[in-house]
C-alpha positions in Angstrom: -4.8 -19.0 -20.9 -1.3 -19.3 -22.3 0.7 -20.3 -19.2 4.0 -19.9 -21.2 3.1 -16.2 -21.5 2.1 -15.5 -17.9 4.7 -17.5 -16.0 7.7 -15.3 -17.2 5.6 -12.2 -16.3 5.0 -13.7 -12.8 8.7 -14.3 -12.2 9.7 -10.9 -13.6 7.2 -9.3 -11.1 8.4 -11.4 -8.2 12.0 -10.6 -9.0 11.2 -6.9 -9.2 9.3 -7.0 -5.9 12.2 -8.8 -4.2 14.7 -6.2 -5.4 12.4 -3.3 -4.4 12.0 -4.6 -0.9 15.8 -5.1 -0.7 16.5 -1.5 -1.8 14.2 -0.2 1.0 15.1 -2.5 3.8 18.8 -3.1 3.2 19.0 0.5 2.0 18.5 1.9 5.5 21.1 -0.7 6.8 23.6 0.6 4.4 22.6 4.2 5.0 23.2 3.8 8.8 26.6 2.3 7.9 27.4 5.4 5.8 26.4 7.6 8.7 28.3 5.7 11.4 31.5 7.8 11.1 29.6 11.0 12.0 28.3 9.7 15.4 30.1 9.4 18.7 31.0 6.0 20.2 27.9 5.5 22.3 25.7 6.6 19.5 27.4 4.1 17.1 26.3 1.3 19.4 22.7 2.5 19.3 22.8 2.9 15.5 24.0 -0.6 15.1 21.4 -1.8 17.5 18.7 -0.1 15.4 19.5 -2.5 12.5 20.8 -5.4 14.6 17.6 -7.6 14.5 16.9 -6.9 10.9 20.0 -6.5 8.7 20.7 -10.2 8.0 17.0 -10.9 7.2 16.9 -7.8 4.9 19.6 -9.4 2.7 17.4 -12.4 2.1 15.6 -10.3 -0.5 18.6 -9.8 -2.8 19.3 -13.6 -2.6 15.7 -14.2 -3.6 15.9 -11.7 -6.5 19.1 -13.1 -7.9 17.9 -16.6 -7.4 14.8 -15.9 -9.5 17.0 -14.3 -12.2 19.2 -17.5 -12.2 16.4 -20.0 -12.3 13.7 -18.3 -14.3 15.9 -16.2 -16.7 19.2 -18.0 -17.1 20.2 -16.2 -20.3 19.7 -12.8 -18.7 21.5 -14.0 -15.6 24.5 -15.0 -17.6 24.5 -11.8 -19.6 24.1 -9.5 -16.5 26.7 -11.2 -14.3 29.2 -11.4 -17.2 28.8 -7.7 -17.9 28.8 -6.7 -14.2 31.4 -9.2 -12.9 33.6 -6.5 -11.3 30.9 -4.5 -9.5 29.1 -7.7 -8.4 32.4 -8.9 -6.9 33.0 -5.6 -5.1 29.4 -5.6 -3.8 29.8 -9.0 -2.3 33.1 -8.0 -0.7 31.5 -5.0 0.8 28.6 -7.0 2.1 30.9 -9.6 3.6 33.1 -6.9 5.2 30.0 -5.3 6.7 28.7 -8.5 8.1 32.1 -9.5 9.6 32.5 -6.0 11.1 29.0 -6.1 12.5 29.8 -9.0 14.7 33.4 -8.3 15.5 32.8 -4.8 16.7 30.6 -6.1 19.5 33.3 -8.5 20.8 36.3 -6.2 20.1 37.9 -4.3 22.9 38.0 -0.5 23.0 41.4 -0.7 21.2 40.0 -2.4 18.1 36.4 -1.4 18.1 37.1 1.8 16.1 38.8 -0.2 13.4 35.7 -2.4 13.0 33.4 0.6 13.0 35.5 2.1 10.1 35.4 -1.2 8.2 31.7 -1.4 8.7 31.3 2.1 7.1 33.8 1.1 4.3 31.8 -2.1 3.5 28.6 -0.1 3.4 30.1 2.5 1.0 31.6 -0.2 -1.3 28.3 -2.1 -1.4 26.2 1.0 -2.0 28.4 2.4 -4.8 28.7 -1.0 -6.5 24.9 -1.4 -6.5 24.5 2.0 -8.0 27.0 1.2 -10.7 25.2 -2.0 -11.5 21.8 -0.3 -11.7 23.1 2.4 -14.0 24.7 0.0 -16.3 21.6 -2.2 -16.4 19.2 0.6 -17.2 21.3 1.5 -20.3 21.4 -2.1 -21.6 24.9 -3.1 -20.5 26.4 -1.6 -23.6 29.7 -0.7 -21.9 30.2 2.5 -24.0 31.2 5.9 -22.6 27.6 7.0 -22.2 26.8 3.8 -20.3 29.8 4.4 -18.0 28.9 8.0 -17.3 25.3 7.1 -16.5 26.5 4.3 -14.2 28.8 6.8 -12.3 25.8 9.1 -11.8 23.7 6.3 -10.3 26.7 5.1 -8.3 26.7 8.6 -6.6 23.0 8.9 -6.3 22.2 5.5 -4.6 24.3 6.2 -1.5 22.5 9.5 -1.1 19.2 7.6 -1.2 20.5 5.1 1.3 21.7 7.9 3.7 18.2 9.3 3.6 16.7 5.9 4.3 19.2 5.5 7.2 18.4 8.9 8.7 14.7 8.3 8.4 15.0 4.9 10.1 16.9 6.5 13.0 13.9 8.9 13.4 11.8 5.8 14.1 14.3 3.9 16.3 16.1 6.5 18.3 15.5 9.5 20.6 17.4 12.3 22.3 20.7 13.6 20.9 21.0 10.8 18.3 17.5 11.6 17.0 18.4 15.2 16.6 21.6 14.2 14.7 19.5 12.1 12.4 17.3 15.1 11.7 20.4 17.2 10.8 21.8 14.4 8.6 18.5 14.1 6.8 18.3 17.9 6.2 21.8 17.9 4.8 21.3 14.9 2.5 17.8 15.5 1.2 18.7 18.3 -1.3 21.7 16.4 -2.8 19.5 13.3 -3.1 16.8 15.4 -4.9 19.5 16.9 -7.2 20.7 13.5 -8.2 17.1 12.3 -8.8 16.6 15.4 -11.1 19.8 14.7 -13.0 18.8 11.0 -13.4 15.4 12.0 -14.7 17.0 14.3 -17.3 19.8 12.0 -18.2 17.8 8.7 -18.6 15.9 9.7 -21.8 19.1 11.2 -23.2 21.1 8.0 -22.9 18.4 5.7 -24.1 16.3 6.5 -27.2 14.0 3.6 -26.4 13.1 5.0 -23.0 12.7 8.5 -24.4 10.2 7.2 -26.9 8.2 5.5 -24.2 8.0 8.5 -21.9 7.8 11.5 -24.2 5.5 10.5 -27.0 1.8 11.2 -26.9 -0.5 9.9 -25.5 2.1 8.1 -23.2 3.5 11.3 -21.8 0.0 12.4 -20.5 -0.8 9.0 -19.1 2.5 8.7 -17.2 2.4 12.2 -15.7 1.0 10.9 -12.3 4.3 9.1 -11.7 6.6 12.2 -11.7 3.9 14.3 -10.0 3.5 11.8 -7.2 7.3 11.5 -6.8 7.6 15.2 -6.5 4.9 15.3 -3.9 6.5 12.5 -1.9 9.8 14.4 -2.1 8.2 17.6 -0.9 6.6 15.7 1.9 10.1 14.3 2.9 11.5 17.8 3.1 8.5 19.0 5.1 8.9 16.2 7.7 12.6 16.8 8.2 12.1 20.6 8.6 9.0 20.5 10.9 9.9 20.1 14.6 6.2 19.8 15.4 5.9 16.7 13.2 9.1 15.2 14.5 8.5 16.0 18.2 5.0 14.5 18.0 6.3 11.1 16.9 5.5 11.3 13.2 9.1 11.0 12.0 8.1 7.7 10.4 6.4 9.8 7.7 9.8 10.5 6.3 10.5 6.8 5.8 7.0 6.3 4.3 7.8 9.1 1.8 11.0 7.4 0.7 9.1 4.1 0.3 6.6 5.8 -2.0 9.4 7.3 -4.0 11.1 3.9 -4.3 7.9 2.3 -5.4 7.2 4.9 -8.0 10.8 4.7 -9.3 10.4 1.0 -9.6 7.2 1.3 -11.6 8.9 3.8 -13.9 11.8 1.5 -14.4 9.6 -1.5 -15.1 7.6 0.5 -17.7 10.9 1.7 -19.3 12.3 -1.8 -19.6 9.2 -3.8 -20.6 9.0 -6.1 -22.4 12.8 -6.5 -22.2 14.6 -7.9 -19.2 17.9 -6.5 -20.5 17.0 -3.3 -22.5 17.4 -3.8 -26.2 19.0 -7.2 -25.9 16.7 -9.8 -24.3 13.0 -9.9 -23.8 11.3 -11.5 -20.8 10.1 -14.4 -22.9 13.4 -14.9 -24.8 15.4 -15.3 -21.7 12.9 -17.4 -19.7 13.4 -21.0 -18.9 11.2 -23.8 -20.3 7.6 -23.6 -19.3 7.9 -27.0 -17.5 10.8 -25.6 -15.4 9.0 -22.4 -14.6 5.9 -24.3 -13.6 7.9 -26.4 -11.1 9.6 -23.4 -9.7 6.3 -21.5 -9.5 5.0 -23.7 -6.7 8.2 -23.3 -4.7 8.0 -19.5 -5.1 4.3 -19.3 -4.1 5.3 -21.1 -0.9 8.6 -19.4 -0.2 7.6 -15.8 -0.9 4.8 -15.6 1.6 7.0 -17.3 4.2 9.7 -14.7 3.8 7.1 -11.9 3.8 5.5 -13.4 7.0 8.9 -13.7 8.7 9.8 -10.1 7.8 6.5 -8.8 9.2 7.1 -10.9 12.3 10.6 -9.7 13.2 9.6 -6.0 12.6 6.7 -6.5 14.9 8.7 -8.2 17.6 11.5 -5.7 17.6 9.4 -2.6 17.2 10.1 0.4 19.4 13.2 2.4 20.2 16.7 0.8 20.0 19.0 0.3 22.9 22.8 -0.6 23.1 23.5 -3.8 21.2 24.9 -6.6 23.3 25.4 -10.4 22.7 25.8 -11.1 26.4 
């Protein structure tokens, strides 16, 4: 077995897994932040409490993903961060602002609490749009031309819509009463725009990248890949069905909406991985060209196989401990 071949693949898979988990878990955090301005004051406390035990741990996954990129693929790390310096900076500023607002709003008096709530929403919006911009630019190979910019703008608009749906779906799991009903209305309003963005992205992606178009629309690849868009469409139909069925919602099966979104995110990640492979930066660097020396990867491998299960275990643990409906957040 050629360990120099398989180790870069392992780290590419681990990085992809970390970023997928981040999108799902911190996605609902950011989505709730985006929805915060549309709730009343008491509901805002419950919404923040719904993410309170989890949000900080959820961000661990992006740290892990970027850490793997730095250590295992230093050339790609340098190229990506150099090309995306501005959106990365804005994302970090948004995440910092959100974190500060999260804590300060709890201790602030009634006079200042509204300001921190607004800053919490602003930080969530800045982080979401920045992440969408980075994803759009990355998918098109960081070329920086007009096509790249237009596609990045499209993803920058689409990703907050996905996050809003994740946030509304999470509230179906964690809330009840009037706030639960509001989450249903928010989801019903956001699901069609999100679907529209997904359709636009599906059409635009092969148009902006000839390499991706060749992979998806040549035979026999096109036939073999059909299960991905079909399964995505079915998951999206299931999402609409859940949000529009009072019987499902009233019987406590609102979690099916969140499950549908997870399925859609997993399928999108598989499609993206197939589109990029064997490159880590499309058309510019392959996984093996950008990988560190085999000796360095082997040393890092043992740290990863210890760290990754620990983070997964801790994640399962906190979600189990803090399961159930959310109540008002308090540090007293």
